[in-house]
C-alpha positions as a Python dict, from the first residue, in 0.01 Angstrom:
ca = {
    (1, 'M'): (0, 0, 0),
    (2, 'T'): (-210, -62, -311),
    (3, 'G'): (46, -41, -591),
    (4, 'I'): (391, -163, -683),
    (5, 'P'): (635, -83, -401),
    (6, 'R'): (969, 78, -470),
    (7, 'P'): (1220, -200, -541),
    (8, 'S'): (1549, -258, -369),
    (9, 'L'): (1854, -325, -586),
    (10, 'T'): (2140, -546, -471),
    (11, 'H'): (2437, -703, -647),
    (12, 'R'): (2610, -1039, -624),
    (13, 'T'): (2900, -1208, -802),
    (14, 'E'): (2831, -1526, -999),
    (15, 'D'): (3039, -1690, -1272),
    (16, 'G'): (3286, -1403, -1235),
    (17, 'L'): (3016, -1145, -1318),
    (18, 'R'): (2859, -869, -1112),
    (19, 'L'): (2483, -922, -1143),
    (20, 'G'): (2190, -715, -1019),
    (21, 'T'): (1871, -825, -844),
    (22, 'L'): (1552, -623, -806),
    (23, 'L'): (1318, -709, -518),
    (24, 'W'): (965, -576, -469),
    (25, 'R'): (825, -642, -120),
    (26, 'F'): (446, -633, -152),
    (27, 'G'): (368, -784, 185),
    (28, 'P'): (46, -972, 271),
    (29, 'G'): (-289, -909, 104),
    (30, 'W'): (-185, -980, -255),
    (31, 'R'): (-271, -1257, -497),
    (32, 'M'): (-54, -1313, -804),
    (33, 'I'): (-51, -1507, -1127),
    (34, 'S'): (285, -1573, -1285),
    (35, 'S'): (460, -1781, -1548),
    (36, 'A'): (782, -1779, -1343),
    (37, 'M'): (935, -2109, -1232),
    (38, 'L'): (948, -1989, -870),
    (39, 'G'): (603, -1897, -743),
    (40, 'G'): (433, -1955, -1077),
    (41, 'G'): (62, -2026, -1106),
    (42, 'I'): (-202, -1848, -895),
    (43, 'G'): (-191, -1787, -522),
    (44, 'P'): (-99, -1553, -236),
    (45, 'R'): (246, -1400, -283),
    (46, 'E'): (433, -1136, -84),
    (47, 'W'): (731, -1042, -299),
    (48, 'V'): (861, -1045, -657),
    (49, 'L'): (1223, -1095, -756),
    (50, 'N'): (1380, -1013, -1094),
    (51, 'A'): (1735, -1148, -1095),
    (52, 'Q'): (1999, -1094, -1361),
    (53, 'V'): (2183, -1414, -1453),
    (54, 'A'): (2475, -1484, -1681),
    (55, 'A'): (2428, -1539, -2053),
    (56, 'G'): (2392, -1906, -2132),
    (57, 'Y'): (2249, -1979, -1786),
    (58, 'S'): (2253, -2357, -1750),
    (59, 'R'): (2193, -2436, -1384),
    (60, 'M'): (1961, -2729, -1328),
    (61, 'D'): (1818, -2584, -1004),
    (62, 'P'): (1667, -2247, -1109),
    (63, 'V'): (1384, -2269, -855),
    (64, 'E'): (1624, -2324, -566),
    (65, 'H'): (1855, -2056, -706),
    (66, 'M'): (1582, -1791, -720),
    (67, 'D'): (1444, -1895, -381),
    (68, 'A'): (1788, -1848, -224),
    (69, 'L'): (1799, -1492, -359),
    (70, 'G'): (1457, -1405, -217),
    (71, 'P'): (1363, -1296, 135),
    (72, 'G'): (1180, -1617, 224),
    (73, 'G'): (810, -1699, 232),
    (74, 'P'): (575, -1707, -68),
    (75, 'G'): (702, -1506, -362),
    (76, 'V'): (772, -1498, -735),
    (77, 'G'): (1121, -1528, -886),
    (78, 'M'): (1198, -1428, -1245),
    (79, 'M'): (1538, -1423, -1417),
    (80, 'T'): (1688, -1241, -1713),
    (81, 'A'): (2021, -1178, -1885),
    (82, 'A'): (1920, -814, -1933),
    (83, 'V'): (2056, -536, -1713),
    (84, 'V'): (1787, -506, -1445),
    (85, 'E'): (1896, -154, -1350),
    (86, 'R'): (1740, -39, -1681),
    (87, 'Y'): (1389, -124, -1568),
    (88, 'V'): (1111, 98, -1697),
    (89, 'T'): (783, 184, -1526),
    (90, 'A'): (449, 311, -1654),
    (91, 'A'): (104, 366, -1509),
    (92, 'D'): (-249, 417, -1635),
    (93, 'G'): (-556, 478, -1421),
    (94, 'G'): (-423, 287, -1120),
    (95, 'A'): (-267, 1, -1315),
    (96, 'E'): (112, -7, -1287),
    (97, 'A'): (367, -193, -1498),
    (98, 'V'): (739, -255, -1471),
    (99, 'A'): (943, -408, -1754),
    (100, 'T'): (1302, -516, -1796),
    (101, 'V'): (1370, -553, -2167),
    (102, 'G'): (1639, -765, -2331),
    (103, 'L'): (1605, -840, -2702),
    (104, 'G'): (1926, -1016, -2797),
    (105, 'V'): (1736, -1309, -2951),
    (106, 'P'): (1390, -1189, -3059),
    (107, 'T'): (1155, -1468, -3160),
    (108, 'W'): (828, -1533, -3338),
    (109, 'A'): (607, -1760, -3128),
    (110, 'A'): (507, -1971, -3430),
    (111, 'A'): (844, -2037, -3595),
    (112, 'P'): (918, -2322, -3838),
    (113, 'E'): (1054, -2629, -3666),
    (114, 'G'): (1432, -2650, -3673),
    (115, 'V'): (1485, -2291, -3787),
    (116, 'P'): (1711, -2101, -3544),
    (117, 'D'): (1606, -1764, -3410),
    (118, 'H'): (1769, -1462, -3567),
    (119, 'G'): (1996, -1217, -3388),
    (120, 'V'): (1941, -850, -3325),
    (121, 'P'): (1716, -683, -3584),
    (122, 'V'): (1776, -331, -3706),
    (123, 'A'): (1495, -121, -3566),
    (124, 'P'): (1375, 173, -3777),
    (125, 'E'): (1349, 524, -3643),
    (126, 'P'): (1042, 520, -3417),
    (127, 'A'): (748, 734, -3520),
    (128, 'P'): (599, 967, -3257),
    (129, 'E'): (286, 840, -3090),
    (130, 'P'): (27, 1006, -2863),
    (131, 'A'): (96, 969, -2492),
    (132, 'S'): (-183, 752, -2352),
    (133, 'A'): (-17, 653, -2028),
    (134, 'S'): (212, 824, -1781),
    (135, 'A'): (561, 677, -1778),
    (136, 'S'): (870, 728, -1569),
    (137, 'A'): (1209, 800, -1714),
    (138, 'F'): (1443, 504, -1741),
    (139, 'A'): (1564, 398, -1398),
    (140, 'R'): (1912, 545, -1415),
    (141, 'E'): (1936, 648, -1052),
    (142, 'P'): (2026, 412, -767),
    (143, 'V'): (1729, 228, -618),
    (144, 'G'): (1681, 126, -258),
    (145, 'S'): (1895, 170, 50),
    (146, 'A'): (2142, -104, -47),
    (147, 'V'): (2268, 84, -351),
    (148, 'S'): (2532, 352, -384),
    (149, 'G'): (2661, 524, -696),
    (150, 'P'): (2941, 280, -788),
    (151, 'A'): (2709, -19, -737),
    (152, 'R'): (2523, 57, -1061),
    (153, 'E'): (2585, -97, -1401),
    (154, 'P'): (2710, 181, -1630),
    (155, 'V'): (2461, 320, -1880),
    (156, 'G'): (2504, 141, -2210),
    (157, 'A'): (2629, -184, -2059),
    (158, 'G'): (2536, -499, -2245),
    (159, 'D'): (2352, -806, -2124),
    (160, 'A'): (2528, -1018, -1866),
    (161, 'G'): (2834, -1202, -1980),
    (162, 'M'): (2834, -1079, -2340),
    (163, 'P'): (3095, -848, -2494),
    (164, 'E'): (3000, -517, -2651),
    (165, 'T'): (3026, -558, -3029),
    (166, 'G'): (2853, -252, -3167),
    (167, 'G'): (2503, -390, -3128),
    (168, 'R'): (2514, -639, -3416),
    (169, 'A'): (2603, -968, -3248),
    (170, 'P'): (2316, -1175, -3105),
    (171, 'R'): (2280, -1132, -2731),
    (172, 'P'): (2057, -1318, -2491),
    (173, 'G'): (1780, -1138, -2317),
    (174, 'T'): (1435, -1168, -2169),
    (175, 'I'): (1135, -939, -2130),
    (176, 'N'): (1007, -967, -1774),
    (177, 'I'): (690, -778, -1689),
    (178, 'L'): (539, -707, -1348),
    (179, 'V'): (189, -557, -1326),
    (180, 'A'): (-14, -453, -1021),
    (181, 'V'): (-370, -326, -984),
    (182, 'P'): (-542, -212, -662),
    (183, 'V'): (-848, -438, -703),
    (184, 'A'): (-927, -809, -680),
    (185, 'F'): (-958, -1033, -989),
    (186, 'S'): (-1132, -1367, -1035),
    (187, 'D'): (-913, -1654, -1154),
    (188, 'P'): (-1046, -1633, -1513),
    (189, 'A'): (-981, -1257, -1512),
    (190, 'L'): (-623, -1318, -1399),
    (191, 'V'): (-564, -1556, -1687),
    (192, 'N'): (-720, -1301, -1922),
    (193, 'A'): (-491, -1031, -1778),
    (194, 'V'): (-183, -1239, -1867),
    (195, 'M'): (-315, -1260, -2224),
    (196, 'T'): (-365, -883, -2225),
    (197, 'V'): (-10, -823, -2099),
    (198, 'T'): (129, -1046, -2373),
    (199, 'E'): (-75, -879, -2646),
    (200, 'A'): (30, -531, -2532),
    (201, 'K'): (395, -642, -2517),
    (202, 'T'): (385, -771, -2874),
    (203, 'Q'): (214, -453, -2997),
    (204, 'A'): (489, -245, -2836),
    (205, 'L'): (769, -456, -2987),
    (206, 'L'): (626, -426, -3336),
    (207, 'E'): (582, -49, -3297),
    (208, 'A'): (944, -25, -3178),
    (209, 'G'): (1056, -194, -3499),
    (210, 'F'): (1132, -543, -3367),
    (211, 'P'): (971, -808, -3590),
    (212, 'C'): (894, -1055, -3312),
    (213, 'T'): (641, -1156, -3050),
    (214, 'G'): (899, -1144, -2772),
    (215, 'T'): (1176, -1380, -2664),
    (216, 'A'): (1151, -1750, -2584),
    (217, 'S'): (1210, -1691, -2212),
    (218, 'D'): (978, -1398, -2132),
    (219, 'A'): (799, -1403, -1796),
    (220, 'V'): (489, -1228, -1660),
    (221, 'C'): (358, -1157, -1311),
    (222, 'V'): (25, -986, -1239),
    (223, 'A'): (-51, -884, -880),
    (224, 'V'): (-403, -808, -755),
    (225, 'R'): (-558, -749, -416),
    (226, 'E'): (-695, -1044, -219),
    (227, 'D'): (-990, -859, -68),
    (228, 'G'): (-1282, -678, -223),
    (229, 'P'): (-1523, -748, -509),
    (230, 'A'): (-1344, -947, -779),
    (231, 'E'): (-1327, -811, -1132),
    (232, 'A'): (-1476, -1065, -1372),
    (233, 'F'): (-1283, -955, -1681),
    (234, 'G'): (-919, -880, -1764),
    (235, 'G'): (-930, -844, -2142),
    (236, 'P'): (-809, -534, -2327),
    (237, 'R'): (-1160, -386, -2352),
    (238, 'S'): (-1246, -432, -1986),
    (239, 'V'): (-1189, -138, -1752),
    (240, 'W'): (-882, -275, -1575),
    (241, 'G'): (-759, -481, -1869),
    (242, 'A'): (-745, -169, -2085),
    (243, 'R'): (-545, 13, -1819),
    (244, 'I'): (-308, -281, -1786),
    (245, 'A'): (-263, -292, -2164),
    (246, 'R'): (-176, 77, -2191),
    (247, 'A'): (69, 65, -1898),
    (248, 'V'): (245, -246, -2030),
    (249, 'H'): (257, -107, -2384),
    (250, 'R'): (422, 213, -2262),
    (251, 'A'): (679, 35, -2045),
    (252, 'V'): (779, -221, -2309),
    (253, 'L'): (788, 38, -2589),
    (254, 'D'): (1021, 263, -2390),
    (255, 'G'): (1231, -33, -2279),
    (256, 'A'): (1266, -170, -2632),
    (257, 'R'): (1370, 168, -2770),
    (258, 'D'): (1620, 213, -2490),
    (259, 'W'): (1765, -133, -2555),
    (260, 'H'): (1805, -60, -2925),
    (261, 'T'): (1956, 286, -2867),
    (262, 'R'): (2224, 146, -2636),
    (263, 'R'): (2329, -98, -2907),
    (264, 'A'): (2322, 133, -3206),
    (265, 'P'): (2659, 150, -3386),
}
């Protein structure tokens, strides 16, 4: 297996809410870099978790919480208030990307001190763009053996724990991105790849009509192979960095547009 495995989807009840969890089991032979609290940094990892949590999550043990939801062993655990069933995938030249997009509180990275973040912006009608990467449709079908039809969140559901109010009230959310490539990367190239992912994400958000660089709680995970000659570069004009950028851009652009459409009045 050289790419992102098919995830399993399970549900649990926390704080009176039914919350979804996506789990990708990569197995041995992978090295990952991540900004996640669980499994963050650089090292061998065998699985990636993307867990939906309630809005206003305030537990003081997020690492232990995510670890308890995982299968055990070395892995990465990310969390979001967005509906994880709405994940979007894209691929370009062997680079694969998965994004869960929640934009309830979009932010500029360099914001004036003490100025609160705004709520949901009104996105303009998106302009057509050339297709530069292959992308899947939104994940509306059940995923994994643990899921049956009724176990899914209904299409159009809001972020966890927040009422539907016609798309105008601020809602929490996070953009979590998982990327995998079938080659090895040096440590500097891995750091560069995270920069590339972030740049492509921001480009997609601006093109989707969201005036922001992301949200304050976004997380990234990039998975590469342990064995083989290590790529020295991961920037957007390197071979694999360019493929990563296009795949991430496609996934986040589609996810942002889907998020906005589901909240349109």
